[in-house]
N, C-alpha and C positions, 0 to 999 in steps of 0.2 A: 377419139378423144382427145390424145397427146396432138393429133394435127391443128385441132380444132384450137385447140390451148395456145401454141406457139403462134400459131396461126394470128391469133388478137393479141400476143407479147409482141411480135413483131409491128403492127400494126398500132398499138399504142405507142411505141417507141420511136416511130414513125412520126408519127404525131407530134409528141415529144421535142421532137430536135424542129420538125418543119416549123412550130408556133415558137420556139425558143429562136430561129433564125426569123421570123419574123417579128418579135419581141424587136431585136437588134436593130433592124431596117428601121421600126417604126421608133425606136430612138436615139438615129443616129451611132451604134457602139456602144452610148453610153449606158451606164448602172449596172454593168455586169457583175456587180458583188451583190449587188441588191437584189437581181433576180436572184441568184443562186439561193440569198440568203429567203425571201419571200418563196420560190417555187419546193424551196425543202420545207417550209416552214407547213405550208399549203397540203402538201403530200403526206408531209406525219401528220397532221390533224382530221384530211379525210380516210388515211388510212384507222387512225382512231377512232374515228366513226364507225367506219366500216364492221370494225371488230366489235361494237356494242360499247366503249369508251372502256373497256376491258383493260388491264394494264398489269401485267404482273409477274415482270421478268423475268427467269431468273439468272445467276450470276455467271453464267456462260453467255445468255445473251445478251446481257449487260455490258458484258468485257466486248464480245465481238463487236456488239454494235455501235459501241466508244471508239473501238477501232476502225469499221467503216467508217463512221461520220471525219473522222481525221482522214480517209482516202477520200472520200468522195469531195470534202473542200479542199483537199491537194490539189484534184484534177481539176475542180474549177478555176482556181488560183492558176495552172500551170495552162490550161487553156487557152485562158487570157494573156499569161507572158508570151507564149509561143504561138498564139494568133499574129499579136504582134512583130515577133521577131523574122516570120518566114511563111514557106507555103502551107497554105490550108491542107491542101489533098495531101504530102507527106506527111502530116500533122497526123491523117486520117490513117494515113495506112499503120503509123507507131498504135494508135490507140485500138483500131481493130484487133491490129495482130496480139497485143497484149491482151485483149478479151479472150484471144481465143487460147493461147500460147500459155499463159500461166496459170488458168484453173486447169487444163490439160496437165500441166504438170506437176499440181497437185493430186489432179485423180488418178494419174498413172503409178505416181510414187508412193503416196497416201492411202489411196484407195486400194491399190493394186489392179487396177480395170483396166483392161488388155483391149486393143482397137484391133478389128478386123482389117483385111487387106483392101476392102473396099471403104473401110471407115479411112483409114492414114489419107489411102489417097485422094478423097474428098476433104481431107484437113488441108492436106498440100494443093490442091486445087483452086480450095477460100480461101488460099494466102494468096497464091499467084494473082488470083484476080480483084484481090486488092490494090495491088502494084497494079495491074494492069487497069484498071477505070482511075485510078490517080496518078498515072504515068506523069502526066505534065509537073507533077511536084518535087520528080526525080533528079530534075537539071537547075543549074544554078549552083551559086556558090552556098553554105550552108555555114553561121557563123556558131561556135562551138557554145554561147549559151543558150540559141535553139537546138539546137541535137541536143542538148542537157535536158532542157524542157521537154522533149519530145522522149528522153529517155524517163524518164519521170509519169507521163502520161500514159507510156507502154506499161511501167510499173505496175501504177494504181488504179488502172482501169479494170488489169490482170487481175490487182489482190480484192476488188470491192466485190468480183463475182465470187472468188475460192472466198473469201472469208463469210459473203449469203450460203455457201454451199457447205462451209464446212461448219456454221452455224444448227444447220438445216440438219444438216447428219450426226450434228452431237446432240440434237433435241429430238431426235427421230421425228421430222417434218413435222414439227409443232413450232408454236409462239413465233408463226410466220407475222404475224400485228406487230407483237412485241419487237422484232426485231428491225422491222421497218420505221417501226415510230421512233424508237433510240436510234437508228442511223441518221434519217433524215433529220427530226429535231435534234438530235445533236449536233449537225452540222448545221442548222439555222441558230444556233446555239453559239457555237463556238466560232462558225463566220460571223457573227454578229459582234460579240468580245474584240476576235483578230481586226475586224474594219474600228473600231471604237478606239481601240489602241493606235491604231495607224492612223486613220484620214480623220479623227474626232468629230467635228462640225459637220464636215463634208460629208458625211458618209448620211444623215439624215436631209440631206439635200438633192442625195442621190434616187428619193424613192418618190419624188415628180416626175411621175409620167401621164403622157395621155389617155383618154380613154381607151382609145382603140388597143397602146401598148399594156394596158393593163389586163381586157382583155385576152390579148396572146399569151402574157403571163397565167391567169388562170386555166387555160385552156391546155398551154405545155403541162399545170405542174399536174391535172385533172388525166391526161396521158400517162404522165408518168406515174401516178397511183394506179392506174391499172396496170401499167407494164409490169411494174417489181410485183404487185402483191400477185399478180396471174405466171412469173418468172420462178416466186419461190415455189407457189401452188407445181410448176411444173418439174420443180427436181423432184418431185415425188416421182415423176412418170417415163422421166428422160435422163439419160447419160449427162452430167453436166458437159464433157466434152459434145457431144451430138448437139445437146442443148445451146451450147454457147457458139459453136459454129454457124446453127441455121438461124438464132437470131442476129446475130451480128452481118451473116449472109443476107439475109432476108431485108435487113435494114438498110443497108448499104442500095441494093437493090433498088427497093422500092424509091429513096431518095433521089438515086440519080435519074429513075423515071419523074420524078415530080421535078426535080430541076431541070429536066427538059422540057416537058409540057406549063409546069407552071413560072418556072424563074424565066424561060428561055436561052436556059444554057446549051452551049452546042456539044450536041451530042456526038463523038471520034469514034470511027472506028475500031478504035481500045477499047471504049467503053463498054461499047456494044458485045464486043468481044468477051470482055471481064464479065458483063452481066450474064452472057450466056455461060462462062465457065462458073461463075457462083452455084446458077441454077441447074448444071451439070451435078454441081457437089451436092446440093441440097436435095436431089434424088437419089445421089449414093447414098446419100446416108438414111434413107427413108427403107433400103433395100433390105 
């Protein structure tokens, strides 16, 4: 059961990233903020529909969901700024490492979870595989502003997963829909207000898009809905650290394969070795 759920989370999360990339290509990089607002709104509404439009969050869920909405919005803004300032490959090392290390610290310090030797080795191998698959991003000079934004991505991506796990533990693995709806609709509302203040009339013009781009946006939102709902369900089945390592590693490995077969990106020896190391890591975590 756990393997099927985690596999579905990985596939949905990969689809979310893939369609986001295809949207960006169709829009020639325009409308990043509008994409964030619309996909968050659609994911929130879809989750609300899945739950039969029942929404009765506790105070704890409202608080943690609102905090997570800020994390998600900050993540989206930081991705745009960091992507414009430097290497996307180096950026992904920060994002994926934060998605593992920050929740792991919470898991170890506050929940008292202990990893066995195999699991510790698997975490270390997964982190090394991130570097190997994004090795090209390590070269070249990096500005202080770029490194600062990567640091923000490391932190907020980790806090996003941590807050999801914290809410589920606090509510004894209930109110999944309420947490997701609060997070994603909150992101859409805060993002809209932030953009209206910053961009004013330009914000609405950014929603102009082709039918193709709109289809990619909708597909990304649907994949996001499936991914985040199953992710919170999986938190009841698998330890947070193990779950985050497996999901982040699985998404990176499949994305690397799609980059080669779909986008015709070069597959280097380092990437192949990194994929192999990530696969070994996932196997060790299943022992």
